[in-house]
C-alpha positions as CSV (number, residue, x, y, z in Angstrom):
1,M,-9.7,-10.4,1.7
2,S,-9.2,-13.1,-0.3
3,A,-11.2,-11.2,-3.2
4,H,-8.6,-8.8,-3.8
5,T,-4.8,-9.3,-5.6
6,W,-2.6,-7.3,-3.8
7,R,0.4,-6.0,-5.5
8,K,3.4,-5.1,-3.6
9,S,5.7,-1.9,-5.1
10,S,8.6,-2.8,-7.2
11,Y,11.0,-0.5,-5.2
12,S,10.2,-2.7,-2.4
13,N,13.7,-4.0,-0.4
14,A,14.0,-7.4,1.1
15,N,13.2,-6.6,4.6
16,G,9.5,-5.8,3.6
17,N,9.2,-2.3,4.6
18,C,6.4,-1.3,2.0
19,V,2.7,-0.9,1.6
20,E,0.9,-3.1,-0.6
21,L,-2.1,-2.1,-2.8
22,S,-5.3,-4.2,-3.7
23,S,-7.0,-4.7,-7.4
24,P,-9.7,-3.8,-7.3
25,R,-8.0,-0.7,-5.7
26,G,-9.0,0.8,-2.6
27,L,-7.2,-0.9,-0.1
28,I,-3.7,-0.5,1.5
29,R,-2.1,-3.0,4.1
30,D,1.6,-3.1,5.6
31,S,3.3,-6.2,3.5
32,K,5.0,-7.2,7.1
33,D,1.5,-7.8,8.4
34,P,-0.7,-9.0,5.5
35,E,-3.5,-10.4,8.3
36,G,-3.2,-7.0,10.2
37,P,-5.7,-4.1,9.7
38,V,-6.2,-2.6,6.3
39,L,-7.2,0.9,5.4
40,R,-9.3,1.7,3.1
41,A,-8.5,4.8,1.1
42,N,-8.3,7.3,-1.8
43,V,-5.5,5.8,-3.5
44,A,-5.1,8.4,-6.4
45,A,-4.7,11.1,-3.0
46,F,-2.2,8.7,-1.3
47,L,-0.4,8.5,-4.3
48,R,-0.2,12.1,-5.3
49,A,0.5,12.7,-1.7
50,I,3.7,10.6,-1.6
51,K,4.6,12.1,-5.4
52,D,4.4,15.8,-3.7
53,G,6.8,14.9,-0.9
54,R,4.3,14.7,1.9
55,F,5.7,11.9,3.9
56,E,9.3,12.7,3.8
57,R,11.4,12.5,6.9
């Protein structure tokens, strides 16, 4: 995964509960486990779902 540049959200808090997106985009990982599984996703659709509130508790 070294060919990817990972970016963490500016809204990330100190405990690291967030996801990171890769550049070139298309990969998502848990920032607490950077060596763990990586999800290949349609990032644009994922971000739309977040904005639409589909992941609210």
